C-alpha positions as CSV (number, residue, x, y, z in Angstrom):
1,M,-38.4,9.2,58.3
2,I,-37.1,12.6,59.5
3,Q,-39.8,12.6,62.2
4,I,-38.2,9.7,64.1
5,V,-34.8,11.5,64.5
6,P,-35.9,13.8,67.4
7,L,-37.5,10.8,69.0
8,I,-34.3,8.8,68.8
9,G,-32.4,11.9,70.2
10,L,-34.7,12.0,73.2
11,V,-34.3,8.3,73.9
12,L,-30.5,8.7,73.7
13,L,-30.6,11.7,76.0
14,A,-32.8,9.9,78.5
15,S,-30.3,7.0,78.5
16,G,-27.7,9.3,80.1
17,L,-25.5,9.7,77.0
18,A,-23.4,12.9,76.9
19,I,-25.2,15.7,75.1
20,A,-22.4,16.0,72.4
21,Y,-22.9,12.4,71.4
22,V,-26.7,12.8,71.3
23,V,-26.6,15.9,69.1
24,G,-23.9,14.4,66.9
25,G,-25.7,11.1,66.5
26,A,-29.0,12.9,65.8
27,A,-27.3,15.0,63.1
28,V,-25.8,12.0,61.3
29,L,-29.2,10.3,61.4
30,A,-30.9,13.4,60.1
31,F,-28.4,13.5,57.1
32,I,-29.5,9.9,56.3
33,A,-33.2,10.6,56.8
34,T,-33.1,13.6,54.4
35,D,-31.1,11.7,51.8
36,R,-28.1,14.0,52.1
37,T,-25.5,11.3,53.0
38,R,-23.3,12.5,50.1
39,F,-22.6,15.7,52.1
40,L,-21.2,13.7,55.1
41,A,-17.9,13.6,53.3
42,I,-17.6,17.4,53.8
43,L,-18.7,17.3,57.4
44,P,-15.1,17.1,58.9
45,Q,-14.2,20.3,57.1
46,Q,-17.3,22.0,58.4
47,I,-16.6,20.9,61.9
48,F,-13.0,22.1,61.9
49,S,-14.0,25.4,60.4
50,K,-16.3,26.1,63.4
51,I,-13.6,25.1,65.9
52,D,-10.7,26.9,64.1
53,V,-11.7,30.4,65.3
54,F,-9.2,32.7,66.9
55,A,-11.7,34.1,69.5
56,L,-12.3,30.6,70.9
57,M,-8.6,30.4,72.0
58,A,-9.5,32.8,74.8
59,M,-12.1,30.5,76.3
60,P,-9.8,27.8,77.8
61,L,-7.5,30.5,79.1
62,F,-10.2,32.3,80.9
63,I,-11.5,29.0,82.3
64,L,-8.0,28.3,83.6
65,A,-7.7,31.8,85.2
66,G,-11.0,31.3,87.0
67,E,-10.1,27.8,88.2
68,V,-6.7,29.1,89.5
69,M,-8.4,32.0,91.3
70,N,-11.0,29.8,92.9
71,R,-8.3,27.6,94.3
72,G,-6.0,30.5,95.3
73,G,-7.6,31.7,98.5
74,I,-9.3,34.6,96.7
75,T,-12.8,34.0,98.0
76,R,-12.3,35.2,101.6
77,V,-10.3,38.3,100.4
78,L,-13.1,39.4,98.2
79,I,-15.8,38.7,100.8
80,N,-13.9,40.8,103.3
81,L,-13.7,43.7,100.9
82,A,-17.4,43.5,100.2
83,M,-18.1,43.4,104.0
84,S,-16.0,46.5,104.5
85,L,-18.2,48.3,101.9
86,V,-21.7,47.2,102.7
87,G,-21.6,45.1,105.8
88,R,-23.0,47.8,108.1
89,L,-26.3,48.1,106.1
90,R,-29.4,46.2,107.1
91,G,-29.3,42.8,105.4
92,G,-25.6,43.4,105.0
93,L,-24.6,39.9,104.3
94,G,-27.1,39.7,101.4
95,H,-25.5,42.8,99.9
96,V,-22.1,41.3,100.5
97,N,-23.3,38.2,98.6
98,V,-24.2,40.3,95.5
99,L,-21.1,42.5,95.6
100,T,-18.8,39.5,96.0
101,S,-20.4,38.1,92.9
102,V,-19.6,41.3,91.0
103,F,-15.9,41.0,92.1
104,F,-15.9,37.3,91.2
105,A,-17.4,38.1,87.8
106,G,-14.4,40.1,86.8
107,I,-12.1,37.1,87.6
108,S,-13.8,33.9,86.7
109,G,-16.7,34.7,84.4
110,S,-18.4,31.5,85.6
111,A,-21.7,31.4,87.4
112,V,-21.3,27.8,88.5
113,A,-17.9,28.5,90.1
114,D,-19.3,31.6,91.8
115,S,-22.3,29.8,93.3
116,A,-20.1,26.9,94.5
117,A,-17.5,29.2,96.2
118,L,-20.1,31.4,97.9
119,S,-22.3,28.4,98.9
120,N,-19.3,27.1,100.9
121,T,-18.6,30.4,102.7
122,L,-21.4,33.0,102.7
123,V,-24.4,30.7,103.0
124,P,-23.2,29.2,106.3
125,A,-22.3,32.7,107.6
126,M,-25.8,34.0,106.7
127,R,-27.5,31.1,108.4
128,E,-25.4,31.6,111.6
129,R,-26.6,35.3,111.7
130,G,-30.3,34.4,111.5
131,Y,-31.1,34.3,107.8
132,K,-33.3,31.5,106.5
133,L,-31.3,28.9,104.7
134,D,-33.7,29.1,101.7
135,Y,-33.1,32.9,101.4
136,A,-29.3,32.6,101.7
137,G,-29.2,29.9,99.0
138,A,-31.6,31.8,96.8
139,I,-29.6,35.1,96.8
140,T,-26.4,33.2,96.3
141,A,-27.8,31.4,93.2
142,A,-29.4,34.6,91.8
143,S,-26.3,36.8,92.2
144,S,-24.0,34.2,90.6
145,I,-25.4,34.8,87.1
146,I,-23.6,38.2,87.2
147,G,-20.5,36.2,86.4
148,P,-21.1,35.4,82.7
149,I,-22.4,39.0,82.0
150,V,-19.6,41.2,83.3
151,P,-16.3,40.6,81.4
152,P,-14.5,38.3,81.0
153,S,-17.4,36.2,79.9
154,I,-17.0,32.7,78.4
155,V,-20.6,32.8,77.1
156,M,-19.8,36.0,75.1
157,I,-16.7,34.5,73.7
158,F,-18.8,31.6,72.5
159,Y,-21.4,33.9,71.0
160,G,-18.8,36.1,69.3
161,A,-17.2,33.0,67.7
162,L,-20.6,31.8,66.4
163,M,-21.7,35.1,65.0
164,S,-18.3,36.6,64.0
165,T,-19.0,39.5,66.4
166,S,-16.2,41.4,68.2
167,V,-15.6,39.9,71.6
168,T,-14.1,43.2,72.8
169,A,-17.3,45.0,71.9
170,L,-19.3,42.3,73.7
171,F,-17.1,42.5,76.8
172,M,-17.6,46.3,77.0
173,A,-21.4,45.9,76.3
174,G,-21.8,43.6,79.2
175,I,-20.4,45.9,81.9
176,I,-23.5,48.2,82.4
177,P,-26.1,45.4,82.1
178,G,-24.1,43.4,84.7
179,L,-24.0,46.4,87.1
180,L,-27.7,47.1,86.5
181,L,-28.5,43.5,87.4
182,A,-26.4,43.8,90.6
183,A,-28.2,47.0,91.5
184,A,-31.6,45.3,91.0
185,L,-30.6,42.4,93.2
186,I,-29.3,44.7,95.9
187,A,-32.6,46.7,95.8
188,T,-34.5,43.4,96.1
189,N,-32.3,42.3,99.0
190,A,-32.9,45.7,100.7
191,F,-36.7,45.2,100.4
192,F,-36.5,41.7,102.0
193,A,-34.1,43.0,104.7
194,W,-36.7,45.7,105.6
195,R,-39.7,43.3,105.4
196,D,-38.1,40.4,107.3
197,D,-35.8,42.5,109.6
198,H,-32.6,41.0,108.5
199,P,-29.6,41.7,110.7
200,R,-26.7,44.1,110.3
201,L,-23.2,43.1,110.9
202,L,-21.7,44.3,114.2
203,P,-19.0,47.0,113.9
204,A,-16.5,44.5,115.3
205,E,-17.3,42.1,112.4
206,V,-16.8,44.6,109.7
207,P,-13.1,44.7,108.4
208,R,-11.5,48.1,108.2
209,F,-11.8,49.4,104.6
210,F,-8.3,50.6,103.6
211,P,-6.2,47.7,105.0
212,T,-8.8,45.3,103.4
213,L,-8.6,47.1,100.1
214,L,-4.8,47.0,100.1
215,H,-4.8,43.3,100.8
216,A,-7.4,42.7,98.0
217,L,-5.5,44.8,95.4
218,P,-3.7,41.8,93.7
219,A,-7.0,40.1,93.2
220,L,-8.7,43.3,91.9
221,M,-5.8,44.0,89.5
222,I,-6.8,40.9,87.4
223,P,-10.1,42.3,86.0
224,L,-8.4,45.7,85.6
225,I,-5.6,44.1,83.6
226,I,-8.2,42.3,81.4
227,V,-10.6,45.1,80.8
228,G,-8.0,47.9,80.7
229,G,-5.7,46.0,78.3
230,I,-8.6,45.3,75.9
231,I,-10.1,48.9,76.1
232,F,-6.8,50.6,75.4
233,G,-5.9,48.2,72.5
234,L,-2.9,46.8,74.3
235,M,-4.1,43.2,74.1
236,T,-6.7,41.2,72.2
237,P,-9.1,39.2,74.4
238,T,-7.0,36.1,73.8
239,E,-3.8,37.8,74.9
240,A,-5.6,39.3,77.9
241,A,-6.7,35.8,78.9
242,A,-3.1,34.6,78.8
243,V,-2.0,37.5,81.0
244,A,-4.9,36.8,83.3
245,V,-3.7,33.2,83.9
246,V,-0.2,34.5,84.8
247,A,-1.7,37.1,87.1
248,A,-4.0,34.6,88.7
249,V,-1.1,32.2,89.5
250,G,0.8,35.1,91.0
251,A,-2.2,36.2,93.1
252,G,-2.8,32.6,94.2
253,Y,0.8,32.3,95.5
254,F,0.5,35.8,97.1
255,Y,-2.4,34.7,99.2
256,E,-0.8,31.3,99.9
257,G,-3.8,29.4,98.8
258,L,-2.4,27.9,95.7
259,G,0.0,24.9,95.7
260,L,1.2,22.6,93.0
261,R,-1.6,20.2,93.6
262,G,-4.2,23.0,93.2
263,L,-2.6,24.2,90.0
264,L,-2.6,20.7,88.5
265,E,-6.3,20.3,89.5
266,A,-7.1,23.6,87.8
267,L,-5.3,22.4,84.6
268,R,-7.2,19.1,84.8
269,R,-10.6,20.9,85.2
270,T,-9.8,23.3,82.4
271,A,-9.0,20.5,80.0
272,M,-12.2,18.7,80.9
273,L,-14.5,21.8,80.6
274,S,-12.8,23.0,77.4
275,G,-12.9,19.6,75.8
276,A,-16.6,19.2,76.6
277,I,-17.4,22.6,75.1
278,F,-15.4,21.9,71.9
279,M,-17.1,18.5,71.6
280,I,-20.5,20.3,71.8
281,I,-19.4,22.8,69.1
282,A,-18.3,20.0,66.8
283,A,-21.6,18.1,67.3
284,V,-23.8,21.2,66.8
285,S,-21.8,22.3,63.8
286,A,-22.9,19.1,62.1
287,L,-26.6,20.0,62.8
288,G,-26.0,23.6,61.7
289,Y,-24.5,22.4,58.4
290,L,-27.6,20.3,57.7
291,G,-29.8,23.3,58.7
292,A,-27.9,25.4,56.1
293,L,-28.4,22.7,53.4
294,E,-32.1,22.6,54.2
295,R,-32.2,26.4,54.2
296,I,-33.8,26.5,57.6
297,P,-32.8,30.2,58.4
298,E,-34.4,31.3,55.2
299,A,-37.6,29.3,56.1
300,I,-37.7,31.0,59.5
301,A,-37.3,34.4,57.9
302,T,-40.2,33.7,55.5
303,W,-42.3,32.5,58.4
304,V,-41.6,35.7,60.3
305,D,-42.5,37.8,57.3
306,D,-45.8,35.8,56.8
307,M,-46.6,36.3,60.5
308,G,-46.0,40.1,60.2
309,L,-43.6,40.2,63.1
310,G,-41.7,43.4,63.4
311,P,-38.2,43.6,64.8
312,L,-39.3,44.2,68.4
313,Q,-42.0,41.4,68.3
314,Y,-39.5,38.9,66.8
315,L,-36.9,39.8,69.5
316,L,-39.5,39.3,72.2
317,L,-40.4,35.9,70.7
318,L,-36.8,35.0,70.5
319,N,-36.4,35.8,74.2
320,V,-39.3,33.5,75.0
321,I,-37.7,30.7,73.0
322,F,-34.4,31.2,74.7
323,L,-35.9,31.4,78.2
324,V,-37.5,28.0,77.6
325,A,-34.4,26.5,76.1
326,G,-32.3,27.8,79.0
327,M,-34.5,25.9,81.5
328,V,-33.5,22.5,79.9
329,L,-30.3,23.0,78.0
330,D,-26.7,24.0,79.0
331,I,-25.7,27.4,77.8
332,P,-23.2,26.3,75.2
333,V,-25.7,23.8,73.7
334,A,-28.5,26.3,73.5
335,L,-26.2,28.9,72.0
336,A,-24.8,26.6,69.4
337,L,-28.2,25.1,68.5
338,L,-30.3,28.2,68.3
339,V,-28.1,31.2,67.6
340,P,-27.1,30.2,64.0
341,L,-30.7,29.5,63.1
342,L,-32.6,32.3,64.8
343,A,-30.2,35.2,65.3
344,P,-29.5,36.0,61.6
345,V,-33.2,36.8,61.1
346,A,-33.1,39.4,64.0
347,I,-30.0,40.9,62.6
348,A,-31.6,41.1,59.1
349,Q,-34.4,43.0,60.7
350,G,-32.0,45.6,62.1
351,A,-31.0,44.2,65.5
352,D,-27.4,45.1,66.5
353,P,-25.4,41.9,66.8
354,V,-23.7,43.2,70.0
355,H,-27.0,44.1,71.6
356,L,-28.4,40.8,70.5
357,G,-25.5,38.9,72.0
358,I,-25.9,40.7,75.4
359,V,-29.7,40.0,75.5
360,L,-29.4,36.3,74.5
361,S,-26.5,35.7,76.9
362,F,-28.3,37.4,79.7
363,N,-31.4,35.4,78.8
364,L,-29.7,32.0,78.9
365,C,-27.9,32.9,82.2
366,I,-31.4,33.2,83.8
367,G,-31.8,29.6,82.9
368,L,-29.1,28.7,85.4
369,I,-31.5,29.5,88.2
370,S,-34.7,28.2,86.5
371,P,-36.0,24.8,87.2
372,P,-36.1,22.0,86.2
373,L,-32.4,21.9,85.4
374,G,-30.9,25.2,86.7
375,G,-27.2,24.6,87.0
376,C,-26.6,27.1,89.8
377,L,-29.6,25.8,91.7
378,L,-28.2,22.3,91.5
379,V,-24.8,23.4,92.8
380,V,-26.2,25.5,95.7
381,S,-28.6,22.7,96.6
382,T,-25.8,20.1,96.6
383,V,-23.3,22.2,98.6
384,T,-25.8,23.5,101.2
385,G,-27.9,20.3,101.5
386,L,-31.0,22.4,100.8
387,N,-34.0,20.7,99.1
388,Y,-33.8,21.6,95.4
389,W,-37.5,22.5,95.0
390,R,-37.5,24.6,98.2
391,L,-34.6,26.5,96.8
392,A,-36.3,26.9,93.4
393,R,-39.4,28.3,95.2
394,A,-37.2,30.7,97.2
395,V,-35.4,32.0,94.1
396,L,-38.6,33.0,92.3
397,P,-38.7,36.7,93.4
398,F,-35.1,37.1,92.2
399,L,-36.0,35.3,89.0
400,L,-38.8,37.7,88.3
401,V,-36.5,40.7,89.0
402,Q,-34.0,39.3,86.5
403,I,-36.7,38.9,83.8
404,V,-37.7,42.6,84.4
405,V,-34.1,43.6,83.8
406,L,-34.0,41.5,80.7
407,I,-37.1,43.2,79.3
408,V,-35.5,46.6,80.0
409,L,-32.4,45.5,78.1
410,V,-34.5,44.4,75.2
411,Q,-36.5,47.7,75.1
412,V,-33.5,50.0,75.6
413,P,-30.6,48.8,73.4
414,E,-28.5,51.9,74.4
415,I,-27.9,50.4,77.9
416,S,-25.8,47.7,76.2
417,L,-24.4,49.8,73.3
418,W,-23.5,53.1,74.9
419,L,-20.1,52.0,76.3
420,P,-18.8,50.2,73.2
421,R,-19.9,53.2,71.1
422,Q,-18.0,55.5,73.4
423,M,-14.9,53.3,73.0
424,G,-15.3,53.3,69.2
425,L,-15.9,49.6,69.0
426,I,-19.1,49.8,67.1
427,G,-20.7,52.4,64.8
428,G,-23.0,55.2,66.0
């Protein structure tokens, strides 16, 4: 009987039912199919124990800060700052695209929000200056995944809550990998700029650096407040998220882009996104409870031992599984479904939970630009009117570069762990 549960789940998913209801319904059916209905009485307690996690309080606050900043006229300010830094280089607008994503990453932590904002602004500007629309859309989608890697990162808050791992350590561990990814994308853009003779910005088009920097300081102060407050122990990530909301509202009013209507819309979007994520956590926690009853993690560990997989081989296998999952599942769903089952085995083999969190978060973010269901590809395609499959083909070189960076992060854990070790957040 248990064999028909996945089939029913696929049918419900194909019907267009929300993923939280599909997973929750499949979990209840699985309890019945395995003759464990008596444990359903304890299920509400299990669900609330997964939601009642202090670290998760930071998530809706960071979502709200990002929504406020996206509606507060910050996009143009950050683009001007990036133009003043790299606009004079060949392929300058491509570099501006990547650098703006780095600035956005420290504010919103959302790849989808980043790709939507830059698709509306930089993609038309790149097209006007002679870039192919395919290329402009591809580099916008590819650079947007820097957002969930550089702190603040909603993905890492989610992982930290699932695995009881320090969110502060995860935030610090994401800085160098995020900058490494940005450097790899800038190098890739430089190659295409040389090969295809992409234009430079004219001197008259490049804003003067110091006035632009001064104007951008209120926006740039927000990531400094977040990261600095956490590093120096002045704030927990949750407190930093609350301060970030206040700072975001202040910056929005400073740039005269945020009105009462925009603030209310940001609150509405935050409630919707947070509610959707918590519904997914609740549904997946039911499935995780059944997995614990059926001792699935122990069965996976036994299988790994029987296969003779060492720590590195298992970590590589884990990355293949997550890459495939990221192509078809939303990041919260993939994290909640797979991390509690597969991550404990890697940690038991000696993997550092912070390094593992960075690798898996980076891995799933690649899924945002991977067909068939890449979220950032869908956003860029919708906003720009570019055919989805043309965009997916154009993004392939950047996708390969990101997979190479992922392999480097897997092979060299110190890239992720060096900074949190220097801050005393993890052991030596």
